[in-house]
C-alpha positions as CSV (number, residue, x, y, z in Angstrom):
1,M,-35.9,47.1,-94.0
2,D,-32.5,48.6,-93.8
3,R,-32.2,48.9,-97.6
4,R,-35.5,50.7,-97.9
5,R,-34.8,52.9,-94.8
6,W,-38.3,52.2,-93.5
7,I,-36.9,51.7,-89.9
8,N,-33.6,51.7,-88.2
9,E,-32.1,48.8,-86.3
10,R,-33.0,50.2,-82.9
11,G,-36.6,50.8,-84.0
12,F,-36.8,47.3,-85.4
13,A,-35.7,45.8,-82.1
14,D,-38.2,47.9,-80.3
15,L,-41.1,46.5,-82.4
16,V,-39.8,42.9,-82.0
17,S,-40.0,43.5,-78.2
18,L,-43.5,44.8,-78.5
19,C,-44.7,41.9,-80.6
20,Q,-43.1,39.4,-78.1
21,F,-45.1,41.1,-75.4
22,L,-48.4,40.6,-77.3
23,P,-50.2,37.4,-77.9
24,G,-50.1,36.2,-81.5
25,P,-47.4,35.3,-84.0
26,A,-44.5,37.6,-83.2
27,S,-42.8,37.5,-86.6
28,S,-46.0,38.3,-88.5
29,Q,-47.0,41.0,-86.0
30,T,-43.6,42.7,-86.5
31,G,-44.2,43.0,-90.2
32,I,-47.7,44.2,-89.7
33,A,-46.5,46.9,-87.2
34,I,-43.9,48.2,-89.7
35,G,-46.6,48.4,-92.4
36,M,-48.9,50.2,-90.0
37,I,-46.3,52.7,-89.1
38,Q,-45.4,53.4,-92.7
39,R,-48.8,53.4,-94.3
40,G,-51.5,52.9,-91.7
41,W,-54.0,50.1,-91.8
42,L,-53.5,49.5,-95.6
43,G,-49.8,49.2,-95.0
44,G,-50.3,46.7,-92.2
45,F,-52.6,44.6,-94.3
46,A,-50.3,44.7,-97.3
47,A,-47.3,43.6,-95.1
48,W,-49.4,40.7,-93.6
49,L,-50.6,39.6,-97.1
50,G,-47.1,39.5,-98.5
51,F,-45.7,37.6,-95.5
52,T,-48.5,35.1,-95.2
53,T,-50.0,34.4,-98.7
54,P,-47.4,31.9,-100.0
55,A,-47.5,29.7,-96.9
56,A,-51.3,30.0,-96.7
57,I,-51.8,28.8,-100.3
58,I,-49.5,25.8,-99.8
59,M,-51.1,24.8,-96.5
60,I,-54.7,25.1,-97.7
61,G,-53.7,23.1,-100.8
62,L,-52.2,20.4,-98.7
63,G,-55.6,19.8,-97.2
64,F,-56.8,18.5,-100.5
65,G,-54.3,15.6,-100.4
66,L,-56.1,13.7,-97.7
67,S,-57.3,11.1,-100.2
68,F,-53.7,10.1,-100.8
69,A,-53.3,9.9,-97.0
70,E,-55.7,7.0,-96.9
71,T,-53.4,4.8,-99.1
72,P,-50.6,2.7,-97.5
73,S,-48.0,5.0,-98.9
74,G,-49.9,8.0,-97.7
75,Q,-50.1,6.5,-94.2
76,G,-46.4,6.0,-94.3
77,V,-45.8,9.6,-95.2
78,I,-48.1,10.8,-92.4
79,H,-46.3,8.6,-89.9
80,G,-43.0,10.1,-91.1
81,L,-44.4,13.6,-90.7
82,K,-45.6,12.8,-87.2
83,L,-42.1,11.5,-86.2
84,A,-40.6,14.7,-87.6
85,A,-43.1,16.7,-85.5
86,V,-41.8,14.9,-82.3
87,A,-38.3,16.0,-83.1
88,V,-39.2,19.5,-84.1
89,V,-41.4,20.1,-81.0
90,A,-38.7,18.7,-78.7
91,N,-36.0,20.9,-80.3
92,A,-38.3,24.0,-80.0
93,L,-39.1,23.1,-76.4
94,W,-35.5,22.8,-75.5
95,G,-34.7,26.2,-76.9
96,M,-37.7,27.8,-75.2
97,A,-36.9,26.2,-71.9
98,R,-33.4,27.6,-71.9
99,S,-34.6,31.1,-72.4
100,A,-37.8,31.1,-70.5
101,C,-37.1,28.8,-67.5
102,G,-33.7,30.1,-66.3
103,S,-34.6,30.2,-62.6
104,P,-36.2,27.8,-60.1
105,T,-39.3,29.9,-59.9
106,K,-39.8,29.9,-63.7
107,A,-39.1,26.2,-64.0
108,T,-41.7,25.5,-61.3
109,F,-44.2,27.6,-63.3
110,A,-43.5,25.4,-66.3
111,A,-43.8,22.1,-64.3
112,L,-47.1,23.1,-62.7
113,A,-48.5,24.2,-66.1
114,C,-47.5,20.8,-67.6
115,V,-49.1,18.8,-64.8
116,A,-52.3,20.8,-65.0
117,I,-52.7,20.3,-68.8
118,L,-51.8,16.6,-68.6
119,F,-54.7,15.9,-66.3
120,A,-57.2,18.3,-67.6
121,G,-56.3,19.5,-71.1
122,S,-59.3,21.6,-72.2
123,A,-58.7,24.8,-74.2
124,W,-60.4,26.8,-71.4
125,L,-58.0,25.4,-68.8
126,Q,-55.1,26.4,-70.9
127,I,-56.4,30.0,-70.9
128,L,-56.8,29.8,-67.1
129,V,-53.2,28.5,-66.7
130,I,-51.9,31.4,-68.8
131,A,-53.9,33.9,-66.7
132,V,-52.7,32.4,-63.4
133,A,-49.1,32.4,-64.6
134,A,-49.4,36.1,-65.5
135,C,-50.7,37.0,-62.1
136,A,-48.2,34.8,-60.3
137,G,-45.4,36.1,-62.4
138,A,-46.2,39.7,-61.6
139,L,-46.1,38.8,-57.9
140,L,-43.1,36.3,-57.7
141,I,-40.8,37.1,-60.6
142,K,-38.6,40.2,-60.6
143,E,-37.6,41.6,-64.0
144,D,-35.9,44.9,-64.9
145,P,-37.9,47.3,-67.1
146,A,-37.0,47.1,-70.7
147,N,-35.0,50.0,-72.1
148,I,-36.8,50.3,-75.4
149,D,-38.7,52.8,-77.4
150,V,-41.4,52.5,-80.0
151,P,-40.8,54.7,-83.1
152,P,-42.7,58.0,-82.8
153,A,-44.9,57.5,-85.9
154,Q,-48.2,55.9,-84.7
155,P,-51.1,54.9,-87.0
156,L,-53.7,55.5,-84.3
157,G,-54.5,57.7,-81.3
158,R,-55.1,56.5,-77.8
159,A,-58.9,56.8,-78.0
160,M,-59.0,54.6,-81.1
161,G,-56.7,52.2,-79.2
162,I,-59.2,51.8,-76.4
163,G,-62.0,51.2,-79.0
164,L,-60.0,48.4,-80.7
165,L,-59.2,46.8,-77.3
166,F,-63.0,46.7,-76.6
167,V,-63.6,45.1,-80.0
168,F,-60.9,42.5,-79.4
169,L,-62.5,41.5,-76.0
170,L,-66.0,41.6,-77.4
171,L,-65.1,39.2,-80.1
172,L,-63.1,36.9,-77.8
173,F,-66.0,36.4,-75.4
174,G,-68.9,37.1,-77.7
175,L,-68.1,34.9,-80.7
176,P,-68.4,31.6,-78.7
177,V,-71.8,32.7,-77.3
178,L,-73.1,33.7,-80.7
179,A,-71.8,30.5,-82.3
180,E,-73.6,28.5,-79.7
181,T,-76.8,30.5,-80.2
182,I,-77.1,30.2,-83.9
183,K,-75.5,26.8,-84.3
184,S,-73.3,27.7,-87.2
185,G,-70.2,25.5,-88.0
186,N,-68.5,28.4,-89.8
187,L,-68.9,30.7,-86.8
188,D,-67.8,27.8,-84.4
189,A,-64.6,27.5,-86.4
190,V,-64.0,31.3,-86.5
191,A,-64.5,31.5,-82.8
192,S,-62.0,28.7,-82.1
193,F,-59.3,30.1,-84.4
194,Y,-59.9,33.7,-83.1
195,R,-59.4,32.4,-79.6
196,V,-56.1,30.7,-80.5
197,G,-54.8,33.9,-82.1
198,S,-55.8,35.8,-79.0
199,L,-54.1,33.6,-76.5
200,V,-50.8,32.3,-78.0
201,F,-47.7,34.2,-76.8
202,G,-44.7,34.2,-79.0
203,G,-46.3,32.3,-81.9
204,G,-44.3,29.6,-83.7
205,H,-44.5,26.2,-82.1
206,V,-46.4,27.6,-79.1
207,V,-49.6,27.6,-81.2
208,L,-49.6,23.8,-81.2
209,P,-51.1,23.2,-77.6
210,L,-54.1,25.6,-78.1
211,L,-54.8,24.4,-81.7
212,E,-54.8,20.7,-80.5
213,A,-57.0,21.4,-77.6
214,E,-59.5,23.3,-79.7
215,L,-59.8,20.9,-82.6
216,V,-58.9,17.3,-81.6
217,P,-60.9,16.7,-78.4
218,T,-64.0,18.2,-80.0
219,G,-63.8,15.6,-82.8
220,W,-63.4,18.2,-85.5
221,T,-60.3,16.4,-86.8
222,S,-58.2,13.4,-85.8
223,T,-54.8,13.4,-84.1
224,D,-53.2,11.9,-87.2
225,T,-54.5,14.5,-89.5
226,F,-53.6,17.3,-87.1
227,L,-50.0,16.1,-86.6
228,A,-49.5,15.4,-90.4
229,G,-50.4,19.0,-91.1
230,Y,-48.1,20.2,-88.3
231,G,-45.2,18.2,-89.7
232,A,-45.8,19.4,-93.2
233,A,-45.8,23.0,-92.0
234,Q,-42.2,22.6,-90.9
235,A,-41.2,22.0,-94.5
236,I,-42.5,25.3,-96.0
237,P,-41.4,28.9,-95.5
238,G,-43.6,31.4,-93.7
239,P,-45.3,31.7,-90.4
240,M,-46.4,28.6,-88.4
241,F,-49.8,30.1,-88.1
242,A,-50.4,29.3,-91.8
243,L,-51.0,25.8,-90.5
244,T,-54.5,27.1,-89.7
245,G,-55.2,27.2,-93.5
246,Y,-54.7,23.5,-93.7
247,L,-56.8,22.9,-90.6
248,G,-59.6,25.2,-91.8
249,N,-59.7,23.1,-94.9
250,V,-59.9,19.6,-93.3
251,I,-61.8,20.1,-90.0
252,N,-65.5,19.3,-89.8
253,P,-67.3,21.2,-86.9
254,G,-70.7,20.3,-88.6
255,N,-73.7,22.6,-89.0
256,G,-73.0,23.5,-92.6
257,Y,-69.3,24.2,-92.3
258,L,-67.9,25.1,-95.8
259,G,-64.3,23.8,-95.5
260,G,-62.0,23.7,-98.5
261,W,-60.6,27.0,-99.7
262,V,-63.3,29.0,-97.9
263,G,-62.7,27.2,-94.6
264,G,-58.9,27.7,-94.9
265,L,-59.3,31.4,-95.6
266,L,-61.8,31.8,-92.7
267,A,-59.3,30.1,-90.3
268,I,-56.4,32.2,-91.4
269,G,-58.4,35.4,-91.2
270,A,-59.7,34.5,-87.8
271,V,-56.4,33.6,-86.3
272,F,-54.6,36.8,-87.5
273,L,-57.5,39.2,-86.7
274,P,-56.5,39.6,-83.1
275,S,-53.0,40.7,-84.2
276,F,-54.4,43.7,-86.1
277,L,-56.7,44.6,-83.2
278,L,-54.0,44.3,-80.5
279,L,-51.4,46.2,-82.4
280,G,-53.8,49.0,-83.1
281,A,-54.8,49.0,-79.4
282,T,-51.3,48.8,-78.0
283,L,-48.9,50.8,-80.2
284,P,-50.0,54.1,-78.7
285,Y,-49.5,52.9,-75.1
286,W,-46.5,50.7,-75.4
287,D,-43.9,53.3,-74.3
288,A,-45.8,53.6,-71.0
289,L,-46.4,49.9,-70.5
290,R,-42.9,48.8,-71.2
291,S,-41.5,50.8,-68.3
292,R,-43.6,48.8,-65.8
293,E,-41.7,46.1,-64.0
294,C,-44.9,44.2,-63.3
295,I,-45.8,43.9,-67.0
296,R,-42.5,42.3,-67.8
297,S,-42.7,40.0,-64.8
298,A,-46.2,38.9,-65.8
299,L,-44.9,38.1,-69.3
300,S,-42.1,36.1,-67.9
301,G,-44.6,34.0,-66.0
302,V,-46.6,33.4,-69.1
303,N,-43.6,32.4,-71.1
304,A,-42.6,29.9,-68.5
305,A,-46.1,28.4,-68.4
306,V,-46.1,28.1,-72.2
307,V,-43.1,25.9,-71.9
308,G,-45.1,23.6,-69.6
309,L,-48.0,23.6,-72.0
310,L,-45.7,22.6,-74.9
311,L,-44.1,19.9,-72.8
312,A,-47.5,18.4,-72.1
313,V,-48.4,18.4,-75.8
314,L,-45.0,16.8,-76.6
315,Y,-46.0,13.9,-74.4
316,T,-49.6,13.7,-75.6
317,P,-50.6,13.7,-78.4
318,V,-47.3,14.2,-80.2
319,W,-45.2,11.4,-78.6
320,T,-48.0,8.9,-77.6
321,S,-49.6,8.9,-81.1
322,S,-46.3,8.8,-83.1
323,V,-43.6,6.7,-81.4
324,R,-44.7,3.1,-81.6
325,D,-41.5,1.0,-81.5
326,A,-37.7,1.1,-81.5
327,S,-37.4,2.1,-85.2
328,D,-39.7,5.1,-84.6
329,F,-37.6,6.2,-81.6
330,A,-34.4,5.9,-83.7
331,T,-35.9,8.1,-86.4
332,V,-36.8,10.7,-83.7
333,V,-33.3,10.6,-82.2
334,I,-31.6,11.1,-85.6
335,A,-34.0,13.9,-86.5
336,A,-33.4,15.6,-83.2
337,V,-29.7,15.4,-83.5
338,L,-29.9,16.8,-87.1
339,L,-31.9,19.8,-85.8
340,A,-30.1,20.5,-82.5
341,M,-26.5,19.7,-83.2
342,W,-26.0,19.9,-87.0
343,R,-28.4,22.8,-87.3
344,A,-30.2,21.2,-90.3
345,P,-33.1,23.2,-91.6
346,S,-36.4,21.9,-90.3
347,W,-37.9,21.5,-93.8
348,L,-35.0,19.1,-94.8
349,V,-35.6,17.0,-91.7
350,V,-39.3,16.9,-92.4
351,L,-38.7,15.8,-96.0
352,L,-36.3,13.1,-94.9
353,A,-38.8,11.8,-92.4
354,A,-41.6,11.8,-95.0
355,V,-39.3,9.8,-97.4
356,I,-38.5,7.3,-94.7
357,G,-42.2,6.9,-94.0
358,F,-43.1,6.6,-97.7
359,F,-40.6,3.7,-98.2
360,G,-41.4,2.1,-94.9
361,V,-37.7,2.3,-93.8
């Protein structure tokens, strides 16, 4: 961005702050926002396409390798990927906890969220936990207002922003009702992935709890298949949300669901659509919102609760379905040390774990 002079360093930091404030994948949204500021909607779409396409193609393609996964060697690779997922989630959780749970109040938010999800882990309960954390954060957490500014060029006016926010909410609450009414597997899948894209704050590994709650308890996919895809996603460049391409390929919600390439593209489109709607709705208002202490306090509460959600998922299904004996635990420990202390890239750790699983080491 510096080389092309599209945005200066301060403006870039401002947009990153905005995208951390919004639900959805923060890194992808930053790129989309820069594209929107430069060239409007077409610019935002082009930026998203360039950032997401390589990872999406790889992840959708991986979904066609499930026949290999049924062989003994394939089962070993899947088990290795699951062990890598344990280490990667634990490492991500540690980093998030250090930044998001720096006070007793925030740590308590995380603990309560974890307990709530462990004993009633439905997708709708996770939404409720996030909402309660936002309200409690606004009341109990004190944050200074951010000293940031959004670049002056805006792709949309405030009236259009209100309209886009209405569309965002209409789809969030209307898609599940419509899917239930017409009994369409494709619409069921779109509603689930759209809900995930609408409610995940920060993106990255935080998407894991909501995706798991949407797809595994419903029987659309198995825990092994889900975690194998999550492990593989660590080994490729690009946004973690590209995992939805793999999941859209392999899930089976029934009622005529297409799956394959079409299902993968439906899933990716649905999970990223909220980002476009929310950026269009929020950019014109961000300068006013960011000065409000209650907004930043609410976001701090949400971030702390998300740590608790991820901790619950680390226990089940990530740990309980992966670590079976002492050798598995040893593999997880070695992978965690490589990630946390030696700063090894996650893709390398994932590949090593897959090789260990393949050869049954």
